[in-house]
All heavy atoms as a GROMACS GRO file, in nm:
protein
  545
    1MET      N    1  -0.314  -2.481  -2.729
    1MET     CA    2  -0.318  -2.509  -2.587
    1MET      C    3  -0.236  -2.406  -2.508
    1MET      O    4  -0.275  -2.367  -2.399
    1MET     CB    5  -0.264  -2.651  -2.563
    1MET     CG    6  -0.271  -2.696  -2.421
    1MET     SD    7  -0.441  -2.721  -2.374
    1MET     CE    8  -0.422  -2.788  -2.214
    2THR      N    9  -0.124  -2.366  -2.565
    2THR     CA   10  -0.040  -2.268  -2.497
    2THR      C   11  -0.112  -2.135  -2.480
    2THR      O   12  -0.103  -2.073  -2.372
    2THR     CB   13   0.091  -2.245  -2.577
    2THR    OG1   14   0.155  -2.370  -2.598
    2THR    CG2   15   0.184  -2.152  -2.504
    3ILE      N   16  -0.186  -2.095  -2.580
    3ILE     CA   17  -0.259  -1.967  -2.572
    3ILE      C   18  -0.364  -1.973  -2.462
    3ILE      O   19  -0.381  -1.878  -2.385
    3ILE     CB   20  -0.322  -1.933  -2.709
    3ILE    CG1   21  -0.212  -1.908  -2.812
    3ILE    CG2   22  -0.413  -1.812  -2.697
    3ILE    CD1   23  -0.262  -1.891  -2.953
    4PHE      N   24  -0.432  -2.085  -2.450
    4PHE     CA   25  -0.534  -2.102  -2.347
    4PHE      C   26  -0.472  -2.091  -2.208
    4PHE      O   27  -0.526  -2.022  -2.119
    4PHE     CB   28  -0.605  -2.237  -2.364
    4PHE     CG   29  -0.705  -2.266  -2.256
    4PHE    CD1   30  -0.826  -2.197  -2.252
    4PHE    CD2   31  -0.679  -2.361  -2.159
    4PHE    CE1   32  -0.918  -2.224  -2.151
    4PHE    CE2   33  -0.771  -2.388  -2.060
    4PHE     CZ   34  -0.890  -2.320  -2.056
    5ILE      N   35  -0.359  -2.156  -2.187
    5ILE     CA   36  -0.292  -2.152  -2.056
    5ILE      C   37  -0.243  -2.011  -2.026
    5ILE      O   38  -0.255  -1.963  -1.912
    5ILE     CB   39  -0.177  -2.254  -2.051
    5ILE    CG1   40  -0.231  -2.396  -2.063
    5ILE    CG2   41  -0.099  -2.241  -1.920
    5ILE    CD1   42  -0.125  -2.503  -2.076
    6VAL      N   43  -0.190  -1.942  -2.125
    6VAL     CA   44  -0.143  -1.805  -2.105
    6VAL      C   45  -0.259  -1.712  -2.072
    6VAL      O   46  -0.246  -1.622  -1.986
    6VAL     CB   47  -0.063  -1.756  -2.227
    6VAL    CG1   48  -0.034  -1.608  -2.218
    6VAL    CG2   49   0.067  -1.834  -2.241
    7VAL      N   50  -0.373  -1.731  -2.135
    7VAL     CA   51  -0.491  -1.648  -2.105
    7VAL      C   52  -0.538  -1.672  -1.962
    7VAL      O   53  -0.566  -1.577  -1.888
    7VAL     CB   54  -0.604  -1.677  -2.207
    7VAL    CG1   55  -0.735  -1.617  -2.161
    7VAL    CG2   56  -0.567  -1.625  -2.343
    8ILE      N   57  -0.543  -1.798  -1.919
    8ILE     CA   58  -0.582  -1.830  -1.781
    8ILE      C   59  -0.480  -1.771  -1.683
    8ILE      O   60  -0.518  -1.715  -1.579
    8ILE     CB   61  -0.594  -1.983  -1.762
    8ILE    CG1   62  -0.706  -2.039  -1.848
    8ILE    CG2   63  -0.616  -2.018  -1.614
    8ILE    CD1   64  -0.843  -1.986  -1.813
    9LEU      N   65  -0.352  -1.780  -1.717
    9LEU     CA   66  -0.247  -1.724  -1.632
    9LEU      C   67  -0.261  -1.572  -1.620
    9LEU      O   68  -0.249  -1.516  -1.510
    9LEU     CB   69  -0.110  -1.761  -1.687
    9LEU     CG   70   0.013  -1.717  -1.609
    9LEU    CD1   71   0.017  -1.785  -1.473
    9LEU    CD2   72   0.139  -1.749  -1.686
   10THR      N   73  -0.290  -1.506  -1.729
   10THR     CA   74  -0.306  -1.361  -1.728
   10THR      C   75  -0.428  -1.318  -1.647
   10THR      O   76  -0.421  -1.227  -1.564
   10THR     CB   77  -0.317  -1.307  -1.871
   10THR    OG1   78  -0.204  -1.351  -1.946
   10THR    CG2   79  -0.327  -1.156  -1.873
   11ILE      N   80  -0.539  -1.385  -1.668
   11ILE     CA   81  -0.662  -1.352  -1.595
   11ILE      C   82  -0.644  -1.376  -1.445
   11ILE      O   83  -0.685  -1.295  -1.362
   11ILE     CB   84  -0.782  -1.431  -1.651
   11ILE    CG1   85  -0.816  -1.381  -1.791
   11ILE    CG2   86  -0.903  -1.421  -1.559
   11ILE    CD1   87  -0.918  -1.465  -1.863
   12SER      N   88  -0.581  -1.489  -1.410
   12SER     CA   89  -0.562  -1.519  -1.269
   12SER      C   90  -0.464  -1.422  -1.203
   12SER      O   91  -0.482  -1.385  -1.087
   12SER     CB   92  -0.515  -1.663  -1.249
   12SER     OG   93  -0.389  -1.683  -1.307
   13SER      N   94  -0.363  -1.377  -1.276
   13SER     CA   95  -0.269  -1.282  -1.216
   13SER      C   96  -0.335  -1.146  -1.195
   13SER      O   97  -0.315  -1.082  -1.091
   13SER     CB   98  -0.144  -1.268  -1.302
   13SER     OG   99  -0.175  -1.216  -1.428
   14ILE      N  100  -0.413  -1.101  -1.291
   14ILE     CA  101  -0.486  -0.974  -1.274
   14ILE      C  102  -0.587  -0.986  -1.160
   14ILE      O  103  -0.602  -0.894  -1.078
   14ILE     CB  104  -0.553  -0.932  -1.406
   14ILE    CG1  105  -0.447  -0.894  -1.508
   14ILE    CG2  106  -0.650  -0.817  -1.385
   14ILE    CD1  107  -0.500  -0.873  -1.648
   15GLY      N  108  -0.656  -1.099  -1.152
   15GLY     CA  109  -0.751  -1.121  -1.043
   15GLY      C  110  -0.684  -1.125  -0.907
   15GLY      O  111  -0.735  -1.072  -0.809
   16LEU      N  112  -0.566  -1.187  -0.902
   16LEU     CA  113  -0.493  -1.194  -0.776
   16LEU      C  114  -0.448  -1.055  -0.731
   16LEU      O  115  -0.462  -1.018  -0.614
   16LEU     CB  116  -0.372  -1.287  -0.791
   16LEU     CG  117  -0.288  -1.313  -0.667
   16LEU    CD1  118  -0.372  -1.376  -0.557
   16LEU    CD2  119  -0.172  -1.404  -0.703
   17ILE      N  120  -0.397  -0.977  -0.823
   17ILE     CA  121  -0.355  -0.840  -0.790
   17ILE      C  122  -0.475  -0.758  -0.742
   17ILE      O  123  -0.467  -0.686  -0.642
   17ILE     CB  124  -0.287  -0.774  -0.912
   17ILE    CG1  125  -0.153  -0.841  -0.940
   17ILE    CG2  126  -0.269  -0.624  -0.889
   17ILE    CD1  127  -0.092  -0.802  -1.072
   18ALA      N  128  -0.586  -0.768  -0.813
   18ALA     CA  129  -0.704  -0.689  -0.779
   18ALA      C  130  -0.760  -0.727  -0.642
   18ALA      O  131  -0.793  -0.639  -0.561
   18ALA     CB  132  -0.812  -0.705  -0.886
   19THR      N  133  -0.771  -0.857  -0.613
   19THR     CA  134  -0.829  -0.898  -0.485
   19THR      C  135  -0.739  -0.863  -0.368
   19THR      O  136  -0.788  -0.826  -0.262
   19THR     CB  137  -0.861  -1.048  -0.483
   19THR    OG1  138  -0.743  -1.122  -0.516
   19THR    CG2  139  -0.972  -1.082  -0.579
   20VAL      N  140  -0.608  -0.871  -0.387
   20VAL     CA  141  -0.518  -0.834  -0.278
   20VAL      C  142  -0.523  -0.683  -0.254
   20VAL      O  143  -0.524  -0.638  -0.139
   20VAL     CB  144  -0.374  -0.881  -0.310
   20VAL    CG1  145  -0.273  -0.818  -0.215
   20VAL    CG2  146  -0.365  -1.032  -0.303
   21LEU      N  147  -0.530  -0.605  -0.360
   21LEU     CA  148  -0.537  -0.460  -0.342
   21LEU      C  149  -0.670  -0.414  -0.284
   21LEU      O  150  -0.676  -0.311  -0.216
   21LEU     CB  151  -0.513  -0.389  -0.475
   21LEU     CG  152  -0.369  -0.392  -0.526
   21LEU    CD1  153  -0.361  -0.325  -0.663
   21LEU    CD2  154  -0.275  -0.323  -0.429
   22LEU      N  155  -0.778  -0.488  -0.307
   22LEU     CA  156  -0.908  -0.448  -0.255
   22LEU      C  157  -0.930  -0.488  -0.109
   22LEU      O  158  -1.022  -0.438  -0.046
   22LEU     CB  159  -1.020  -0.508  -0.342
   22LEU     CG  160  -1.037  -0.443  -0.478
   22LEU    CD1  161  -1.136  -0.521  -0.562
   22LEU    CD2  162  -1.080  -0.298  -0.465
   23GLN      N  163  -0.845  -0.576  -0.057
   23GLN     CA  164  -0.859  -0.615   0.083
   23GLN      C  165  -0.811  -0.502   0.172
   23GLN      O  166  -0.716  -0.432   0.139
   23GLN     CB  167  -0.778  -0.740   0.112
   23GLN     CG  168  -0.834  -0.864   0.049
   23GLN     CD  169  -0.752  -0.986   0.080
   23GLN    OE1  170  -0.658  -0.981   0.158
   23GLN    NE2  171  -0.786  -1.097   0.018
   24SER      N  172  -0.879  -0.485   0.285
   24SER     CA  173  -0.837  -0.380   0.377
   24SER      C  174  -0.720  -0.430   0.461
   24SER      O  175  -0.707  -0.549   0.486
   24SER     CB  176  -0.952  -0.339   0.468
   24SER     OG  177  -0.989  -0.447   0.551
   25GLY      N  178  -0.637  -0.335   0.505
   25GLY     CA  179  -0.521  -0.370   0.585
   25GLY      C  180  -0.561  -0.406   0.727
   25GLY      O  181  -0.668  -0.372   0.775
   26LYS      N  182  -0.471  -0.473   0.795
   26LYS     CA  183  -0.496  -0.512   0.934
   26LYS      C  184  -0.450  -0.406   1.034
   26LYS      O  185  -0.475  -0.417   1.151
   26LYS     CB  186  -0.425  -0.644   0.964
   26LYS     CG  187  -0.467  -0.759   0.875
   26LYS     CD  188  -0.611  -0.795   0.898
   26LYS     CE  189  -0.648  -0.912   0.806
   26LYS     NZ  190  -0.791  -0.934   0.801
   27SER      N  191  -0.380  -0.305   0.986
   27SER     CA  192  -0.332  -0.201   1.077
   27SER      C  193  -0.448  -0.109   1.117
   27SER      O  194  -0.547  -0.096   1.048
   27SER     CB  195  -0.221  -0.119   1.011
   27SER     OG  196  -0.272  -0.048   0.901
   28ALA      N  197  -0.430  -0.043   1.229
   28ALA     CA  198  -0.535   0.045   1.280
   28ALA      C  199  -0.500   0.191   1.255
   28ALA      O  200  -0.526   0.277   1.337
   28ALA     CB  201  -0.557   0.020   1.428
   29GLY      N  202  -0.441   0.220   1.144
   29GLY     CA  203  -0.402   0.358   1.112
   29GLY      C  204  -0.517   0.433   1.048
   29GLY      O  205  -0.633   0.424   1.090
   30MET      N  206  -0.486   0.508   0.944
   30MET     CA  207  -0.584   0.589   0.875
   30MET      C  208  -0.690   0.501   0.809
   30MET      O  209  -0.807   0.534   0.809
   30MET     CB  210  -0.515   0.675   0.770
   30MET     CG  211  -0.609   0.768   0.697
   30MET     SD  212  -0.651   0.906   0.800
   30MET     CE  213  -0.600   1.038   0.695
   31SER      N  214  -0.648   0.387   0.754
   31SER     CA  215  -0.745   0.300   0.688
   31SER      C  216  -0.843   0.239   0.788
   31SER      O  217  -0.955   0.206   0.752
   31SER     CB  218  -0.673   0.189   0.612
   31SER     OG  219  -0.600   0.107   0.703
   32GLY      N  220  -0.800   0.223   0.914
   32GLY     CA  221  -0.891   0.171   1.015
   32GLY      C  222  -1.006   0.265   1.042
   32GLY      O  223  -1.120   0.223   1.062
   33SER      N  224  -0.979   0.394   1.042
   33SER     CA  225  -1.087   0.490   1.065
   33SER      C  226  -1.179   0.498   0.944
   33SER      O  227  -1.300   0.517   0.957
   33SER     CB  228  -1.029   0.628   1.099
   33SER     OG  229  -0.955   0.677   0.990
   34ILE      N  230  -1.122   0.483   0.827
   34ILE     CA  231  -1.205   0.484   0.706
   34ILE      C  232  -1.292   0.360   0.702
   34ILE      O  233  -1.411   0.366   0.671
   34ILE     CB  234  -1.117   0.495   0.580
   34ILE    CG1  235  -1.047   0.629   0.576
   34ILE    CG2  236  -1.201   0.475   0.454
   34ILE    CD1  237  -0.943   0.642   0.467
   35ALA      N  238  -1.235   0.244   0.736
   35ALA     CA  239  -1.313   0.120   0.738
   35ALA      C  240  -1.420   0.125   0.846
   35ALA      O  241  -1.529   0.072   0.830
   35ALA     CB  242  -1.220   0.000   0.759
   36GLY      N  243  -1.389   0.190   0.957
   36GLY     CA  244  -1.489   0.204   1.064
   36GLY      C  245  -1.607   0.287   1.020
   36GLY      O  246  -1.721   0.258   1.055
   37ALA      N  247  -1.581   0.388   0.940
   37ALA     CA  248  -1.691   0.470   0.889
   37ALA      C  249  -1.775   0.390   0.791
   37ALA      O  250  -1.896   0.404   0.786
   37ALA     CB  251  -1.636   0.595   0.822
   38GLY      N  252  -1.711   0.303   0.714
   38GLY     CA  253  -1.784   0.219   0.619
   38GLY      C  254  -1.869   0.116   0.690
   38GLY      O  255  -1.976   0.080   0.643
   39GLU      N  256  -1.823   0.068   0.807
   39GLU     CA  257  -1.900  -0.031   0.881
   39GLU      C  258  -2.027   0.031   0.937
   39GLU      O  259  -2.127  -0.038   0.954
   39GLU     CB  260  -1.816  -0.089   0.994
   39GLU     CG  261  -1.710  -0.185   0.947
   39GLU     CD  262  -1.625  -0.237   1.060
   39GLU    OE1  263  -1.646  -0.199   1.175
   39GLU    OE2  264  -1.536  -0.318   1.031
   40GLN      N  265  -2.023   0.160   0.968
   40GLN     CA  266  -2.142   0.224   1.020
   40GLN      C  267  -2.250   0.234   0.914
   40GLN      O  268  -2.368   0.226   0.945
   40GLN     CB  269  -2.108   0.363   1.072
   40GLN     CG  270  -2.021   0.361   1.196
   40GLN     CD  271  -1.979   0.501   1.238
   40GLN    OE1  272  -2.008   0.599   1.169
   40GLN    NE2  273  -1.910   0.511   1.350
   41VAL      N  274  -2.210   0.246   0.790
   41VAL     CA  275  -2.308   0.259   0.682
   41VAL      C  276  -2.362   0.123   0.642
   41VAL      O  277  -2.482   0.102   0.631
   41VAL     CB  278  -2.245   0.330   0.559
   41VAL    CG1  279  -2.343   0.332   0.443
   41VAL    CG2  280  -2.204   0.471   0.597
   42PHE      N  281  -2.272   0.027   0.621
   42PHE     CA  282  -2.314  -0.103   0.568
   42PHE      C  283  -2.337  -0.209   0.676
   42PHE      O  284  -2.390  -0.314   0.648
   42PHE     CB  285  -2.208  -0.155   0.471
   42PHE     CG  286  -2.191  -0.068   0.350
   42PHE    CD1  287  -2.075   0.004   0.332
   42PHE    CD2  288  -2.292  -0.057   0.256
   42PHE    CE1  289  -2.059   0.085   0.222
   42PHE    CE2  290  -2.277   0.023   0.146
   42PHE     CZ  291  -2.160   0.096   0.128
   43GLY      N  292  -2.296  -0.184   0.796
   43GLY     CA  293  -2.309  -0.282   0.902
   43GLY      C  294  -2.185  -0.371   0.910
   43GLY      O  295  -2.115  -0.390   0.812
   44LYS      N  296  -2.159  -0.425   1.027
   44LYS     CA  297  -2.037  -0.503   1.046
   44LYS      C  298  -2.043  -0.635   0.971
   44LYS      O  299  -1.942  -0.683   0.924
   44LYS     CB  300  -2.013  -0.528   1.195
   44LYS     CG  301  -1.971  -0.405   1.270
   44LYS     CD  302  -1.926  -0.436   1.408
   44LYS     CE  303  -1.880  -0.308   1.474
   44LYS     NZ  304  -1.789  -0.330   1.582
   45SER      N  305  -2.157  -0.696   0.960
   45SER     CA  306  -2.165  -0.825   0.891
   45SER      C  307  -2.137  -0.810   0.742
   45SER      O  308  -2.078  -0.898   0.682
   45SER     CB  309  -2.303  -0.888   0.913
   45SER     OG  310  -2.403  -0.806   0.856
   46ALA      N  311  -2.175  -0.698   0.682
   46ALA     CA  312  -2.146  -0.676   0.540
   46ALA      C  313  -1.997  -0.659   0.517
   46ALA      O  314  -1.942  -0.708   0.420
   46ALA     CB  315  -2.223  -0.555   0.489
   47ALA      N  316  -1.930  -0.590   0.610
   47ALA     CA  317  -1.786  -0.570   0.596
   47ALA      C  318  -1.712  -0.702   0.610
   47ALA      O  319  -1.620  -0.731   0.537
   47ALA     CB  320  -1.736  -0.469   0.700
   48LYS      N  321  -1.754  -0.785   0.706
   48LYS     CA  322  -1.692  -0.916   0.723
   48LYS      C  323  -1.722  -1.005   0.603
   48LYS      O  324  -1.639  -1.084   0.562
   48LYS     CB  325  -1.739  -0.983   0.852
   48LYS     CG  326  -1.684  -0.920   0.977
   48LYS     CD  327  -1.730  -0.994   1.100
   48LYS     CE  328  -1.679  -0.927   1.225
   48LYS     NZ  329  -1.725  -0.992   1.347
   49GLY      N  330  -1.840  -0.990   0.547
   49GLY     CA  331  -1.876  -1.069   0.430
   49GLY      C  332  -1.792  -1.033   0.310
   49GLY      O  333  -1.747  -1.121   0.236
   50MET      N  334  -1.766  -0.904   0.290
   50MET     CA  335  -1.682  -0.861   0.179
   50MET      C  336  -1.538  -0.904   0.200
   50MET      O  337  -1.470  -0.945   0.107
   50MET     CB  338  -1.690  -0.709   0.162
   50MET     CG  339  -1.824  -0.661   0.109
   50MET     SD  340  -1.863  -0.733  -0.051
   50MET     CE  341  -1.749  -0.646  -0.154
   51GLU      N  342  -1.489  -0.896   0.323
   51GLU     CA  343  -1.352  -0.940   0.353
   51GLU      C  344  -1.339  -1.090   0.329
   51GLU      O  345  -1.239  -1.135   0.275
   51GLU     CB  346  -1.314  -0.906   0.497
   51GLU     CG  347  -1.282  -0.762   0.519
   51GLU     CD  348  -1.164  -0.717   0.436
   51GLU    OE1  349  -1.063  -0.790   0.430
   51GLU    OE2  350  -1.174  -0.609   0.376
   52GLY      N  351  -1.439  -1.164   0.371
   52GLY     CA  352  -1.437  -1.309   0.348
   52GLY      C  353  -1.442  -1.342   0.200
   52GLY      O  354  -1.373  -1.434   0.154
   53LEU      N  355  -1.522  -1.266   0.126
   53LEU     CA  356  -1.531  -1.288  -0.019
   53LEU      C  357  -1.399  -1.258  -0.087
   53LEU      O  358  -1.351  -1.337  -0.170
   53LEU     CB  359  -1.641  -1.199  -0.078
   53LEU     CG  360  -1.657  -1.204  -0.229
   53LEU    CD1  361  -1.707  -1.341  -0.273
   53LEU    CD2  362  -1.748  -1.094  -0.277
   54PHE      N  363  -1.335  -1.145  -0.052
   54PHE     CA  364  -1.206  -1.112  -0.112
   54PHE      C  365  -1.099  -1.212  -0.073
   54PHE      O  366  -1.012  -1.245  -0.153
   54PHE     CB  367  -1.163  -0.970  -0.074
   54PHE     CG  368  -1.237  -0.862  -0.147
   54PHE    CD1  369  -1.282  -0.750  -0.081
   54PHE    CD2  370  -1.261  -0.873  -0.283
   54PHE    CE1  371  -1.350  -0.651  -0.148
   54PHE    CE2  372  -1.329  -0.774  -0.350
   54PHE     CZ  373  -1.374  -0.663  -0.283
   55SER      N  374  -1.106  -1.263   0.048
   55SER     CA  375  -1.010  -1.364   0.092
   55SER      C  376  -1.024  -1.491   0.010
   55SER      O  377  -0.926  -1.549  -0.037
   55SER     CB  378  -1.031  -1.392   0.240
   55SER     OG  379  -0.946  -1.495   0.283
   56LYS      N  380  -1.148  -1.536  -0.009
   56LYS     CA  381  -1.172  -1.658  -0.086
   56LYS      C  382  -1.136  -1.639  -0.233
   56LYS      O  383  -1.080  -1.729  -0.297
   56LYS     CB  384  -1.317  -1.702  -0.072
   56LYS     CG  385  -1.349  -1.755   0.065
   56LYS     CD  386  -1.495  -1.789   0.080
   56LYS     CE  387  -1.524  -1.829   0.223
   56LYS     NZ  388  -1.666  -1.851   0.246
   57LEU      N  389  -1.168  -1.522  -0.288
   57LEU     CA  390  -1.133  -1.494  -0.427
   57LEU      C  391  -0.982  -1.487  -0.448
   57LEU      O  392  -0.932  -1.532  -0.551
   57LEU     CB  393  -1.199  -1.364  -0.474
   57LEU     CG  394  -1.348  -1.371  -0.502
   57LEU    CD1  395  -1.401  -1.232  -0.538
   57LEU    CD2  396  -1.379  -1.469  -0.612
   58SER      N  397  -0.910  -1.432  -0.350
   58SER     CA  398  -0.765  -1.425  -0.364
   58SER      C  399  -0.703  -1.564  -0.355
   58SER      O  400  -0.606  -1.594  -0.426
   58SER     CB  401  -0.704  -1.331  -0.261
   58SER     OG  402  -0.726  -1.379  -0.131
   59ILE      N  403  -0.757  -1.650  -0.272
   59ILE     CA  404  -0.708  -1.789  -0.264
   59ILE      C  405  -0.735  -1.861  -0.396
   59ILE      O  406  -0.648  -1.932  -0.449
   59ILE     CB  407  -0.772  -1.863  -0.145
   59ILE    CG1  408  -0.718  -1.805  -0.014
   59ILE    CG2  409  -0.747  -2.013  -0.153
   59ILE    CD1  410  -0.790  -1.855   0.109
   60LEU      N  411  -0.854  -1.842  -0.451
   60LEU     CA  412  -0.887  -1.904  -0.579
   60LEU      C  413  -0.797  -1.855  -0.691
   60LEU      O  414  -0.746  -1.934  -0.770
   60LEU     CB  415  -1.034  -1.876  -0.614
   60LEU     CG  416  -1.082  -1.927  -0.750
   60LEU    CD1  417  -1.085  -2.079  -0.751
   60LEU    CD2  418  -1.217  -1.870  -0.783
   61ALA      N  419  -0.772  -1.725  -0.695
   61ALA     CA  420  -0.685  -1.669  -0.798
   61ALA      C  421  -0.542  -1.718  -0.781
   61ALA      O  422  -0.473  -1.746  -0.880
   61ALA     CB  423  -0.689  -1.516  -0.793
   62ALA      N  424  -0.496  -1.733  -0.658
   62ALA     CA  425  -0.361  -1.782  -0.633
   62ALA      C  426  -0.345  -1.928  -0.676
   62ALA      O  427  -0.245  -1.966  -0.735
   62ALA     CB  428  -0.325  -1.767  -0.485
   63VAL      N  429  -0.447  -2.008  -0.649
   63VAL     CA  430  -0.442  -2.149  -0.691
   63VAL      C  431  -0.445  -2.159  -0.843
   63VAL      O  432  -0.368  -2.236  -0.903
   63VAL     CB  433  -0.558  -2.228  -0.626
   63VAL    CG1  434  -0.574  -2.365  -0.688
   63VAL    CG2  435  -0.537  -2.240  -0.476
   64LEU      N  436  -0.532  -2.082  -0.909
   64LEU     CA  437  -0.535  -2.081  -1.054
   64LEU      C  438  -0.402  -2.034  -1.114
   64LEU      O  439  -0.355  -2.090  -1.213
   64LEU     CB  440  -0.647  -1.991  -1.105
   64LEU     CG  441  -0.786  -2.050  -1.109
   64LEU    CD1  442  -0.888  -1.944  -1.147
   64LEU    CD2  443  -0.793  -2.165  -1.204
   65PHE      N  444  -0.341  -1.934  -1.052
   65PHE     CA  445  -0.213  -1.884  -1.098
   65PHE      C  446  -0.105  -1.992  -1.086
   65PHE      O  447  -0.028  -2.015  -1.179
   65PHE     CB  448  -0.173  -1.760  -1.017
   65PHE     CG  449  -0.043  -1.700  -1.059
   65PHE    CD1  450  -0.035  -1.620  -1.171
   65PHE    CD2  451   0.072  -1.723  -0.986
   65PHE    CE1  452   0.085  -1.563  -1.210
   65PHE    CE2  453   0.193  -1.668  -1.024
   65PHE     CZ  454   0.199  -1.588  -1.137
   66LEU      N  455  -0.103  -2.060  -0.973
   66LEU     CA  456  -0.004  -2.166  -0.950
   66LEU      C  457  -0.022  -2.281  -1.047
   66LEU      O  458   0.075  -2.327  -1.109
   66LEU     CB  459  -0.012  -2.215  -0.806
   66LEU     CG  460   0.081  -2.329  -0.768
   66LEU    CD1  461   0.225  -2.280  -0.768
   66LEU    CD2  462   0.045  -2.385  -0.633
   67VAL      N  463  -0.145  -2.326  -1.063
   67VAL     CA  464  -0.172  -2.440  -1.152
   67VAL      C  465  -0.142  -2.404  -1.297
   67VAL      O  466  -0.081  -2.484  -1.370
   67VAL     CB  467  -0.318  -2.488  -1.134
   67VAL    CG1  468  -0.357  -2.587  -1.240
   67VAL    CG2  469  -0.336  -2.549  -0.996
   68SER      N  470  -0.183  -2.286  -1.340
   68SER     CA  471  -0.157  -2.248  -1.478
   68SER      C  472  -0.008  -2.225  -1.504
   68SER      O  473   0.041  -2.256  -1.613
   68SER     CB  474  -0.239  -2.125  -1.517
   68SER     OG  475  -0.206  -2.015  -1.437
   69SER      N  476   0.064  -2.174  -1.405
   69SER     CA  477   0.209  -2.158  -1.420
   69SER      C  478   0.278  -2.294  -1.434
   69SER      O  479   0.364  -2.312  -1.521
   69SER     CB  480   0.268  -2.084  -1.301
   69SER     OG  481   0.217  -1.956  -1.293
   70LEU      N  482   0.240  -2.387  -1.349
   70LEU     CA  483   0.298  -2.521  -1.358
   70LEU      C  484   0.260  -2.590  -1.489
   70LEU      O  485   0.343  -2.658  -1.550
   70LEU     CB  486   0.255  -2.605  -1.239
   70LEU     CG  487   0.314  -2.564  -1.103
   70LEU    CD1  488   0.251  -2.646  -0.991
   70LEU    CD2  489   0.464  -2.580  -1.103
   71ALA      N  490   0.136  -2.573  -1.530
   71ALA     CA  491   0.091  -2.635  -1.656
   71ALA      C  492   0.167  -2.578  -1.775
   71ALA      O  493   0.204  -2.651  -1.868
   71ALA     CB  494  -0.059  -2.614  -1.674
   72LEU      N  495   0.191  -2.449  -1.774
   72LEU     CA  496   0.266  -2.387  -1.883
   72LEU      C  497   0.410  -2.437  -1.886
   72LEU      O  498   0.464  -2.465  -1.992
   72LEU     CB  499   0.262  -2.235  -1.868
   72LEU     CG  500   0.320  -2.154  -1.984
   72LEU    CD1  501   0.241  -2.180  -2.112
   72LEU    CD2  502   0.319  -2.007  -1.951
   73CYS      N  503   0.471  -2.451  -1.768
   73CYS     CA  504   0.608  -2.503  -1.763
   73CYS      C  505   0.615  -2.647  -1.812
   73CYS      O  506   0.707  -2.684  -1.885
   73CYS     CB  507   0.662  -2.494  -1.620
   73CYS     SG  508   0.699  -2.327  -1.568
   74ILE      N  509   0.519  -2.728  -1.771
   74ILE     CA  510   0.519  -2.869  -1.813
   74ILE      C  511   0.489  -2.880  -1.963
   74ILE      O  512   0.551  -2.959  -2.034
   74ILE     CB  513   0.416  -2.948  -1.729
   74ILE    CG1  514   0.466  -2.959  -1.584
   74ILE    CG2  515   0.391  -3.086  -1.789
   74ILE    CD1  516   0.364  -3.014  -1.490
   75TYR      N  517   0.396  -2.800  -2.011
   75TYR     CA  518   0.358  -2.807  -2.151
   75TYR      C  519   0.472  -2.761  -2.244
   75TYR      O  520   0.491  -2.816  -2.351
   75TYR     CB  521   0.232  -2.725  -2.177
   75TYR     CG  522   0.176  -2.740  -2.314
   75TYR    CD1  523   0.109  -2.857  -2.350
   75TYR    CD2  524   0.190  -2.639  -2.409
   75TYR    CE1  525   0.058  -2.872  -2.477
   75TYR    CE2  526   0.140  -2.655  -2.537
   75TYR     CZ  527   0.073  -2.771  -2.571
   75TYR     OH  528   0.024  -2.786  -2.697
   76LEU      N  529   0.547  -2.660  -2.201
   76LEU     CA  530   0.656  -2.608  -2.285
   76LEU      C  531   0.783  -2.691  -2.274
   76LEU      O  532   0.876  -2.673  -2.351
   76LEU     CB  533   0.686  -2.463  -2.248
   76LEU     CG  534   0.578  -2.363  -2.284
   76LEU    CD1  535   0.618  -2.223  -2.239
   76LEU    CD2  536   0.550  -2.364  -2.434
   77LYS      N  537   0.786  -2.782  -2.179
   77LYS     CA  538   0.905  -2.867  -2.162
   77LYS      C  539   0.911  -2.972  -2.264
   77LYS      O  540   0.944  -3.002  -2.358
   77LYS     CB  541   0.900  -2.935  -2.026
   77LYS     CG  542   1.022  -3.015  -1.993
   77LYS     CD  543   1.008  -3.075  -1.858
   77LYS     CE  544   1.130  -3.160  -1.825
   77LYS     NZ  545   1.117  -3.228  -1.700
   0.00000   0.00000   0.00000
């Protein structure tokens, strides 16, 4: 059981790191101009769709990380 919880914890932590890093920043600096160029190619709705997807995936990964961390602490106690 411990191995299963550790595997879920590892996968959720990697997923959380990846989804947070893939989200675009809210600042209007250099990344804003790059994101603006991407919106011209894919359209604004596609960019909002990807941002919404990354937001939901990061929330899911954070919840899985929290639950698996608590489960590991309770199980090892």
